[in-house]
C-alpha positions as CSV (number, residue, x, y, z in Angstrom):
1,M,-17.6,4.0,-0.7
2,S,-18.0,5.9,2.4
3,I,-15.1,8.7,2.0
4,N,-16.2,10.0,6.2
5,R,-17.4,8.4,9.1
6,H,-19.3,9.7,12.0
7,E,-17.5,10.6,14.7
8,R,-16.3,7.9,17.1
9,P,-18.4,6.3,19.6
10,K,-17.8,8.1,23.1
11,D,-17.4,4.7,24.6
12,R,-14.1,4.1,21.8
13,H,-10.6,6.1,21.7
14,N,-8.2,6.4,19.2
15,V,-4.8,4.0,19.0
16,L,-2.0,6.7,18.4
17,Q,0.9,5.8,20.4
18,L,-1.5,2.5,21.2
19,Q,0.5,0.8,24.0
20,C,-0.3,-3.2,24.8
21,A,0.3,-5.7,27.8
22,P,4.4,-6.6,26.9
23,L,4.3,-10.4,25.5
24,A,7.7,-11.6,26.6
25,C,7.6,-14.3,23.9
26,V,5.9,-13.1,20.5
27,R,3.6,-15.9,19.3
28,I,3.3,-15.7,15.0
29,G,0.8,-16.8,12.7
30,F,1.8,-16.6,9.0
31,V,-1.1,-16.6,6.4
32,G,0.2,-17.2,3.1
33,L,4.0,-18.1,2.7
34,G,5.1,-17.2,-0.5
35,V,8.5,-15.8,-1.6
36,R,8.0,-12.6,1.2
37,A,6.4,-14.8,3.8
38,K,9.5,-17.8,3.7
39,R,11.8,-14.0,3.3
40,A,10.3,-13.4,6.9
41,V,10.2,-16.7,8.4
42,E,14.1,-16.8,8.1
43,R,14.5,-13.5,9.7
44,M,12.5,-14.7,12.5
45,M,14.6,-16.9,13.2
46,H,17.3,-14.4,14.1
47,I,15.0,-12.6,16.3
48,D,15.5,-13.7,20.0
49,G,11.7,-13.9,21.5
50,V,10.1,-15.3,18.5
51,E,8.3,-18.5,18.0
52,I,6.2,-19.1,14.9
53,T,3.5,-21.5,16.5
54,A,1.3,-21.6,13.2
55,I,1.2,-21.6,9.4
56,C,-1.5,-21.4,6.6
57,D,-1.0,-21.9,2.6
58,L,-3.4,-23.3,-0.2
59,V,-0.1,-24.5,-1.5
60,Q,1.1,-27.9,0.1
61,D,4.7,-27.2,-1.6
62,N,4.8,-23.9,0.4
63,I,3.7,-25.5,4.0
64,E,6.4,-27.9,3.7
65,E,9.1,-25.4,2.7
66,T,8.3,-23.0,5.6
67,K,8.6,-26.2,7.6
68,H,11.7,-27.1,6.3
69,I,13.4,-23.9,7.2
70,L,11.7,-24.3,10.8
71,K,13.4,-27.7,11.0
72,K,16.8,-26.0,10.1
73,Y,17.0,-23.9,13.3
74,S,15.1,-26.6,15.3
75,R,12.3,-24.2,16.2
76,Y,9.3,-25.1,17.2
77,T,6.8,-27.4,14.6
78,P,3.9,-25.0,14.1
79,D,0.1,-26.0,13.9
80,T,-0.7,-26.1,9.6
81,Y,-3.7,-25.7,7.7
82,S,-4.1,-25.7,4.2
83,Q,-8.0,-25.6,3.7
84,A,-10.1,-22.9,2.5
85,D,-10.7,-21.4,5.8
86,G,-7.1,-22.3,6.9
87,W,-6.4,-18.4,7.4
88,M,-9.8,-17.9,10.2
89,Q,-7.5,-20.8,12.4
90,I,-4.6,-19.1,12.4
91,C,-7.1,-16.2,13.5
92,T,-8.9,-17.8,16.7
93,H,-5.6,-20.2,17.2
94,S,-5.2,-20.0,21.3
95,N,-1.1,-20.1,20.8
96,V,-1.0,-17.2,18.7
97,D,-0.4,-13.3,19.5
98,L,0.5,-11.8,15.7
99,V,-1.1,-12.5,12.3
100,Y,1.9,-11.7,9.9
101,I,-0.6,-11.6,6.3
102,C,1.7,-12.8,2.7
103,T,-1.8,-13.0,1.1
104,D,-3.0,-11.5,-2.1
105,W,-4.1,-8.1,-1.6
106,L,-7.6,-8.4,-1.9
107,S,-7.9,-10.9,1.2
108,H,-5.1,-8.1,3.8
109,A,-8.3,-6.4,5.1
110,Q,-10.5,-9.7,5.8
111,I,-7.8,-11.2,7.1
112,A,-6.8,-8.8,10.2
113,L,-9.7,-7.6,11.1
114,Q,-10.8,-11.1,11.7
115,A,-7.1,-11.3,13.4
116,M,-8.1,-8.2,15.6
117,E,-11.9,-9.7,16.5
118,N,-10.6,-12.3,18.3
119,G,-7.4,-10.4,20.2
120,K,-4.8,-11.1,17.9
121,H,-2.1,-7.9,16.9
122,A,-1.9,-7.6,12.8
123,A,0.4,-7.2,10.4
124,I,-0.3,-6.5,6.7
125,E,1.7,-6.5,3.6
126,V,1.3,-3.6,1.3
127,P,-1.1,-2.5,0.6
128,A,-3.1,-3.0,3.7
129,A,-6.4,-2.8,2.1
130,T,-7.7,-1.3,-1.7
131,T,-11.1,0.3,-0.9
132,I,-11.9,3.0,1.4
133,D,-14.6,1.1,3.1
134,D,-12.1,-1.5,4.5
135,C,-9.6,0.8,5.2
136,W,-12.3,2.7,7.5
137,R,-12.6,-1.1,9.0
138,L,-9.1,-1.3,9.7
139,V,-9.2,1.7,11.5
140,D,-12.6,1.1,13.5
141,T,-11.6,-2.8,14.2
142,A,-8.4,-1.3,15.8
143,E,-10.0,1.1,17.9
144,R,-12.6,-1.2,18.7
145,T,-10.2,-3.7,20.5
146,Q,-7.3,-2.0,21.1
147,R,-5.0,-3.9,19.0
148,H,-2.1,-2.7,16.6
149,C,-2.4,-3.2,13.0
150,I,0.2,-2.1,11.3
151,M,1.0,-2.3,7.4
152,L,4.9,-4.0,7.0
153,E,6.5,-0.6,4.8
154,N,9.9,-1.9,4.7
155,C,11.1,1.2,2.9
156,C,10.3,3.6,6.0
157,Y,13.4,1.5,7.3
158,D,15.9,2.8,4.2
159,E,18.8,4.4,5.7
160,F,19.2,7.2,3.5
161,E,15.4,8.3,4.3
162,L,15.6,8.0,8.1
163,A,18.9,9.7,7.8
164,A,16.5,12.7,5.7
165,M,14.1,12.4,8.0
166,H,16.3,12.9,11.0
167,M,17.6,16.1,9.4
168,A,14.1,17.5,9.1
169,Q,13.4,16.8,12.2
170,K,16.5,18.3,13.4
171,G,15.3,21.4,11.4
172,I,18.3,20.8,8.7
173,L,15.5,21.2,5.7
174,G,13.4,23.9,7.3
175,E,9.5,23.6,6.9
176,I,9.0,20.5,4.5
177,I,6.4,22.5,1.7
178,H,6.8,19.6,-0.9
179,A,7.6,15.9,-1.2
180,E,8.1,13.1,-3.4
181,G,7.7,9.1,-3.4
182,S,7.0,6.9,-5.9
183,Y,7.3,2.8,-7.5
184,L,9.2,3.1,-10.9
185,H,10.5,-0.5,-11.3
186,D,10.3,-2.5,-14.4
187,L,8.4,-5.7,-13.3
188,R,7.0,-6.4,-17.3
189,E,8.5,-10.3,-17.5
190,R,8.3,-10.5,-14.2
191,I,4.6,-10.1,-13.5
192,S,4.3,-11.9,-16.8
193,S,5.0,-14.7,-16.0
194,N,3.8,-17.1,-12.8
195,D,6.8,-19.1,-12.8
196,S,9.3,-16.2,-13.0
197,G,8.3,-14.7,-9.5
198,G,8.0,-17.8,-8.0
199,R,4.4,-17.4,-7.8
200,K,2.8,-21.2,-7.1
201,W,-0.4,-19.9,-6.7
202,S,-1.6,-17.2,-9.6
203,N,-1.0,-14.0,-10.9
204,W,-3.2,-11.6,-8.8
205,Q,-1.6,-8.9,-9.4
206,V,-1.7,-8.7,-12.7
207,D,-5.6,-9.3,-12.5
208,F,-6.4,-6.7,-10.2
209,M,-4.2,-4.6,-12.3
210,K,-6.8,-5.1,-15.6
211,K,-8.9,-3.3,-13.9
212,H,-7.7,-0.7,-11.9
213,N,-6.1,2.7,-13.6
214,G,-4.6,4.5,-11.0
215,N,-2.1,3.8,-8.2
216,P,-3.0,0.1,-7.2
217,Y,0.9,0.2,-5.4
218,P,1.6,3.6,-3.8
219,T,3.2,2.7,0.2
220,H,6.6,2.6,-0.8
221,G,7.2,5.8,-2.1
222,L,4.6,7.3,0.0
223,G,5.4,5.7,3.3
224,P,8.6,7.0,4.0
225,I,7.6,10.5,3.0
226,A,4.3,10.9,5.4
227,L,6.4,9.9,7.9
228,A,8.8,12.7,7.2
229,M,6.3,15.0,7.1
230,N,4.2,14.0,10.4
231,I,1.0,13.0,8.4
232,H,-1.6,12.2,11.7
233,R,1.2,13.9,13.6
234,G,0.5,17.5,13.0
235,D,-0.8,17.5,9.2
236,R,-2.8,15.3,7.2
237,M,-3.7,14.8,3.9
238,K,-7.0,16.4,2.6
239,S,-7.6,16.1,-1.0
240,I,-5.9,14.2,-4.5
241,V,-5.5,14.9,-7.9
242,S,-4.3,11.3,-9.8
243,V,-3.8,11.2,-14.1
244,S,-2.9,7.9,-15.4
245,S,-1.4,7.0,-18.9
246,K,-3.1,5.0,-21.5
247,N,-2.8,1.6,-20.9
248,I,-0.3,0.0,-22.8
249,S,0.0,-4.4,-23.1
250,Y,2.7,-6.5,-24.1
251,K,4.0,-9.2,-25.8
252,D,1.0,-9.2,-28.8
253,N,-1.4,-10.6,-26.1
254,A,-3.8,-7.9,-24.3
255,T,-4.2,-10.0,-22.0
256,S,-1.0,-10.5,-20.6
257,L,0.0,-7.4,-18.9
258,V,-2.1,-4.3,-18.9
259,G,-0.4,-1.0,-17.4
260,N,-0.2,3.1,-17.4
261,M,1.9,5.7,-15.5
262,N,0.2,7.3,-12.8
263,N,0.8,10.4,-11.0
264,S,-0.9,12.0,-8.1
265,I,-0.7,15.1,-6.1
266,I,-2.0,15.0,-2.8
267,R,-2.6,18.4,-1.0
268,T,-2.2,18.6,3.1
269,E,-4.3,20.5,4.9
270,K,-0.9,23.4,6.2
271,G,-0.9,23.5,2.1
272,H,1.9,21.0,1.3
273,T,2.1,19.3,-1.4
274,I,3.3,15.8,-2.5
275,L,3.4,13.8,-5.2
276,V,3.2,10.2,-5.4
277,Q,3.9,7.8,-9.0
278,H,4.1,4.3,-9.9
279,C,4.5,2.5,-13.8
280,I,5.8,-1.0,-13.8
281,S,5.4,-1.4,-17.1
282,L,7.9,0.9,-19.4
283,P,11.8,0.5,-19.5
284,R,13.1,2.6,-16.8
285,P,15.9,2.2,-14.0
286,Y,14.4,1.7,-10.9
287,S,13.5,4.3,-8.6
288,R,11.3,5.0,-5.2
289,S,11.9,9.0,-6.0
290,F,12.1,10.3,-2.0
291,V,12.4,14.3,-2.1
292,L,12.4,16.2,0.5
293,S,12.1,19.5,-0.5
294,G,12.1,22.2,2.5
295,T,12.5,25.7,3.7
296,R,16.0,25.7,4.2
297,G,17.1,22.4,2.7
298,F,16.6,19.5,-0.5
299,A,17.4,15.6,0.0
300,Q,16.8,13.5,-2.8
301,K,17.8,9.8,-3.3
302,Y,17.6,8.8,-6.9
303,P,18.8,8.2,-9.3
304,M,21.6,9.4,-7.0
305,P,21.6,10.6,-3.8
306,H,22.2,14.1,-2.7
307,I,21.3,16.7,-0.1
308,A,21.6,21.2,-0.4
309,T,21.3,23.3,2.4
310,D,21.2,26.7,2.9
311,P,23.4,28.8,2.2
312,N,25.3,26.6,-0.8
313,S,21.8,25.3,-1.9
314,N,22.8,25.6,-5.8
315,D,25.4,23.0,-4.8
316,A,24.6,20.6,-4.0
317,I,26.1,17.8,-1.3
318,T,27.9,14.6,-2.9
319,G,30.7,11.9,-2.8
320,E,32.9,12.0,0.4
321,Q,30.9,15.4,2.2
322,L,27.7,13.6,1.7
323,Q,28.6,10.0,3.3
324,A,30.0,12.6,6.3
325,M,26.6,14.0,6.6
326,L,24.7,11.1,6.3
327,E,26.7,9.3,9.1
328,E,26.4,12.7,11.0
329,Y,23.1,12.5,10.9
330,K,22.7,8.4,11.1
331,H,19.2,7.3,12.7
332,P,19.6,5.2,15.3
333,F,17.8,2.4,13.8
334,V,20.5,1.9,11.4
335,K,22.5,1.2,13.6
336,A,21.3,-1.1,16.0
337,Y,19.8,-3.2,12.5
338,K,21.9,-2.7,9.1
339,N,25.1,-5.1,10.2
340,K,23.1,-7.7,11.5
341,G,20.1,-7.5,9.0
342,E,23.1,-7.6,6.1
343,E,24.6,-10.4,7.9
344,I,21.4,-12.6,7.2
345,C,19.3,-10.9,4.3
346,G,22.0,-8.9,2.2
347,R,20.5,-6.0,0.9
348,R,16.9,-6.8,2.1
349,W,18.5,-5.9,5.9
350,I,15.6,-2.9,5.9
351,D,13.1,-5.9,6.2
352,Y,15.0,-7.4,8.9
353,A,15.0,-3.8,11.1
354,M,11.2,-3.9,10.4
355,D,10.5,-7.1,11.5
356,S,12.8,-6.5,14.7
357,R,10.9,-3.1,15.5
358,L,7.9,-5.2,15.1
359,I,8.9,-7.7,17.7
360,Y,10.7,-5.3,20.0
361,C,8.2,-2.9,20.6
362,L,5.2,-6.0,21.0
363,Q,8.0,-7.2,23.1
364,K,8.4,-4.0,25.4
365,G,4.4,-2.5,24.9
366,L,5.3,0.1,23.2
367,P,3.4,1.7,20.6
368,T,4.3,0.5,16.9
369,D,6.2,2.6,14.5
370,M,3.4,2.9,11.9
371,D,-0.3,2.6,13.4
372,V,-3.4,1.5,11.8
373,Y,-3.6,5.6,10.1
374,D,-1.1,5.2,8.9
375,A,-2.4,1.2,6.9
376,A,-5.7,3.3,6.5
377,E,-4.1,6.5,4.7
378,W,-1.6,5.0,2.9
379,S,-3.5,2.7,1.4
380,A,-6.6,4.8,0.5
381,L,-4.6,6.0,-2.3
382,V,-5.7,2.1,-4.1
383,E,-9.5,3.4,-4.8
384,L,-8.4,7.6,-5.0
385,T,-6.3,7.3,-7.2
386,N,-7.9,4.9,-9.2
387,L,-11.7,7.2,-8.5
388,S,-9.9,10.6,-9.6
389,A,-8.3,9.6,-12.6
390,A,-11.5,7.9,-14.4
391,N,-12.9,10.8,-13.5
392,N,-10.6,13.0,-15.6
393,G,-8.1,14.0,-12.6
394,M,-10.9,15.3,-10.4
395,P,-10.3,16.4,-7.0
396,I,-11.0,14.2,-4.3
397,E,-11.2,14.1,-0.6
398,I,-8.7,12.0,1.1
399,P,-10.5,11.0,4.4
400,D,-9.6,12.1,7.6
401,F,-9.1,8.0,9.3
402,T,-8.4,10.0,13.1
403,R,-11.9,11.6,13.2
404,G,-9.8,14.9,14.0
405,D,-7.3,14.1,16.0
406,W,-4.1,14.4,12.8
407,D,-3.1,17.7,15.4
408,K,-3.0,15.8,18.7
409,L,1.1,14.5,18.1
410,H,3.5,16.8,16.9
411,K,5.8,15.2,15.0
412,T,7.0,11.4,14.0
413,N,8.1,9.5,16.8
414,F,9.5,6.0,17.5
415,T,9.8,4.5,21.1
416,V,12.4,3.3,22.1
């Protein structure tokens, strides 16, 4: 594992606020057609200026189900690939601009790298990579090819998170000193059975977790708070300490499900702290935590949304008063995408917002909301937490994937 890299070659440039040639029509190739991908295909049918030109999966049923979705909307009949190297066919396809990757975690980085090497943009389901070396490869390749490489982190588009970030950017919360994000989700039954999760391939998620003692899925919790704290846009994550509880198994079968509770503390360059947690194997209510604690105020989403600000910080703002405040600071993305998103996919409207923003930015030639540095920084926790937890919470340096450019930008800025 290589934590650090040498200086960026002089003939290359960072991809902060990367702008590429506008695409009037975004031609998409899907690699992996499981549950998430088929939902994405359905969403794309409601976004103007999109064609799905190629699809790939090892399971023929997934291909047929995806073709049925496209036929329902009388859309372009895609080229289909079911062989083992089908993903490579997508990455080299002459009629593909964007490779949308929804495969198992271990294959994400390899496919994205090949997409960029062949001049395509890459959109990767979370996490984008599972090793530091692959995180660096994504960064190196994006900088060399000047292609977009983003991670499909839908939680960054949720309504409360965007409103809290909006308040933070306007100074309502003051300087954000501490933040918390998590993925606490009782998934014991779902991930111990292929059938329950609608999987037709294999339970690769459980296979991965059997060998991992850190946080294998950090981005849902970390992503929104990293954007709110301007990570690599004026600050950076510098070091991490991670500890895990003992492993546990269920159903009297040590191989059916292995899991633990992981707690990780990140310290930033400017001395701020971030708590990131993960647990999917204990009976507890769903939570992504989402806490922003600043010098002038506080925002927390779970278990019940509330905000507190000076001079009355001891009295939480809830109920109608909270709704009025959230309405005042409602982010433009919520206004633009929530109503239609709810019509299309109900409570998963944030997925529609995520895809719509990606397509909009590609069509307009604008920087994407998240970049390859986000993908690398957030995904890096997969290996770093495992390494720290395996060494009794030893502090671990977090790579600066921007190679010193983390303070070139001054805040998270979504272009329109």
